[in-house]
N, C-alpha and C positions, 0 to 999 in steps of 0.2 A: 366770413370767418366764423361768426356765431352759428350760422346754419350748419357748417361742416362740423363744428364742435358738438352740436346737439346730435346730429346724425351718427357721428362716430361713437358718442357715448351710448346712444340707444342700441348700437350694434355690440359694443364691447361689454357692457354691463351684463346682459343675459349670458354671453359667452363665459364671462368670469364666474358667474353664479353656477352655471352648468358644470364648469370644470371643478369648482369647489365640492360639489355634491356628488358628481358622477365618476370622477377619476379615482381609481385605486391608488394606493400609496406610491408605487414605483412610477407609473405614468405621471402622477402629480409632481413627483420630484423631478422627473425629466423635463416637464413643462416649466417648472420653476428654474431649473438650470438654464433652459433656453432663454428665459427672460433675463436672468443674471448675465448671460453671455452678451445679450444685446445691450444691457446696461454697461458692461465692461467695455464693449466697442465704443460706446459714447463717452465713457469716462476717459478713454485714451486721449480724446481731444482735450478734455479738461486737464489732463496730466502733461500736455505738451507734445503728444505723439502726432506728428503732422502727416504721416503717410498711411494710406489704407492698409499696407502690409503690416505695419507695426500694430495697428489697432485690431486687425484680424487675428494676429498672433496673440495679442492680449486676451481677446475673447475666447480663443481656443484653449489657452492655458487656464483661463477661468473655468471653462466647462469641464476640462479634464480634472482640474484640482477639486472642484466641487463634487464631481462624481466619485473621485477617489476618497474623499472625506465621507461621502454619504454611504457608499457600499457596505463598509463594516457595520454601520448602524442598521442597515436593511437586513443583513443576514444574521445579525446578532439576536439572541432571545431576550436580551435586556431592553428595557424601555429606552427610547432615544435620549431622554434627559440624563440617563445615568452614564452616558459616554462623556469623558472629560472634554473632548474637543467641542461638543455641543454647548455644554455649560460654560466652557471657557470663552467661546466666541460671544455668547449672549451677555456674559458679564463684561467682556471687553467692549461691547456696544455701549454700555452705560458710561464707561470711561471715555470712549471716543466722543460721545455726544456732549459730555461735559466740556471736553477740550474744544469741540466745535462751537459751543456756546461762547467760550472765551474768545475764539477766533472771530466770531461774528460781532461780539460786543466791542472788540478793539480794532475792528477793520476800519481803515485800510492799513493801519500800523502793523497789525498782526501778519499781514501778507508778506512783509519783508523777511519773515523767518521761513517761509515755505514756497513762495511763488517761483523762486529760481531753482528749486530742487524737484526734479521729476520723480526721484525716488520717494520723497515724502508724499507727493500728490498721489502716487500709486499706492502707498501704504494707506492713505486716507480712503482710497477707493476700495481696498481690501476690507477695511474696517466698516465701510458702508454696505458693501454688497454681501459679504459672507455672513455677517449676523442676520441680515435680512433673509437670506436663504434658510438659515436654521430657524429663525422665527416663524417663517411660513410653514416649515415642516413640523416643528414641535406643536404649533397650534393645530394644524390639520390632523396630527396623530393623536391628539388628546382624546382619551376615552375611546379609541378606535375599536378595541377588543369588545367592549360592551355595546357600543352603538357607533356605527361607521359614520354617522352624520354629526356627531357631537363637535368634533373639531372643525367641521365645515361651518357650523353655526358660529363658532368662536372667531374664525377668520372673517366671515361675512360681517360679524359685529364690528371688528376693528376697521374693516374697510368702510362700512357705512358710517362709523364714527368719524373717520377722517374726512370722508366726502361730505358728511353733514356739517362738520366743523368748518370745512373750507367754504361751503355754501353760506353758512351763517356769517362767517367772517366777511365774505364778499358783500352780502346784503347789508350788514351793519356798517361796514366800511363805506359803502356808497351812500348810505343814508345819514350816518352820524360822524364819519371819519374826519378828524381834524388834527390829531396828534400822531406823527409818524412813529412807526415802531422801530424801524432800522433804515433810516433814509439813505445811508451810504451804501447799503447792500440792496435793498428793494424798496424804492420810494413809494410804491403803491400800497404797502401794508401799513395799517394804522392800529393804535392801541384799542380804539373802539371796535375795530374788526376782530381783534384778538378776543376781547370780552364777548362779542357776539358769537364767536366760534366756540368758546368755552360754555356759554349758555346752551347753545345748540347741542353740544356733545353731552352735557349733563342731562338734558331732556331726552336725548336718544338713548343714553344709558338706562335711564329709568324705564322707558317704554320697552326696551329690549328685555330688561329684567322681569317685566310683567308677562311678556308674550313669547319669548324665545327660551329654549331649554338651556339656559346658562346657570348651572347649579353652583352659585357662589353668593356670598353675602353682598348686599347692596353697597355697604360701605367700602369693601374691598374693590368692587367693580367701579364705583365712582372715583376712588382715588387713582386706580390704575388707568381709568379712562381719561381723566383730566391730565395726568402726567403724559399719557400717550399722545393726547392732542397737542400739548405743549411741545413734545418731541417732534410731532409732525410739522409744526410751524418752523421749528429749528431746522428740520430736514430740508424744507423748502428754502429757507434763508441761506443755508449752507451751500446748496447747489447754486443759488443765485450768486453767491460770493465767488464760487469757483468759475462760473460762467463769465462774470464781470472781469475777472483776472485774465481769462482766456480770450476775452473780446468777442464773445458770441451771445446771441439772443436765445437760441434754443439749443438743447443738447443734440438734437437731430431733427429729421423730418419724416420719420417712419409713420407716425400717426397723423392723418389729415386733421388740421385744425388744432392739434394738441402738441405739436413739436415731436420730440423724441420720447423714447421709453423712460429715460430718467426724468423727463419733465412730468410724466404721469405718475411715477412711483417715488419721486423724491420725498414726499411726505411719508409714504408707507415704509421706506427704507429705514426711517427713524422710529415711526410709531409701532411697527410690528415687533421688532426685536425688543424694544423697551417694554411694551405691553407683555410679551411672553416672559421676559426676565422678571418683571414684577409679579406676575401671576404665579409662575412656577418656582422661582428661586427666592423671591423676597417674601411673598405672602403664602407660599407653599400651597397653591390652589390645587 
């Protein structure tokens, strides 16, 4: 299992970096839509859709809906963030993850209010996937007219931030972990691991601010980074909660050694829109 995880990571990470820096806006948006469609296919299982036809239908609706939302922003001369739908979904992501935090904190009692409602679980999927889509695109488009690579550095930063925090949490948790973070949702996570992840993310933010072209104050970067890392942990816990209620271990088996697409991007679905919202709408970066 570990060997396959390492091999898959060594293949996927260069592909992700190449896509960030080499794809123009439209192909990048199409690639992101494809990822969101795969996530929607897997979310169908979390929402209680038992048949492949239902889940394929959900994925197709997701793809058509996202493209319909994206196209007006692509042909418009206005910056993407000036479109109300983009700003609205990014702001909605903050509200959704606050609600998700309460759901995780009060689980399993909180599940009584949503586990029997397919409609609510589908709405939760919309609030997870659509802001992630806009967060990916707004970060990638940042400063594109002046330098086509600026946004790619921002996205790479958030991804490295989450991956680094996850690795730090794993290492600290294995070495020092004693106090469970959310035992009813994910027994393997510890408070010590969370602290280790935050330390790793703060160090990474400082190093990136020194060597990468992220033109922003260090204080703003640190605050946004720490909150994004906390959101990434919440994204992981939230998916674990939904999987526990659905009675499944992995959201899928598309990625060898890693489970499904949602299993790989659950942290990013929270971290990316929260980071984008903080940088662009709260701190006006």
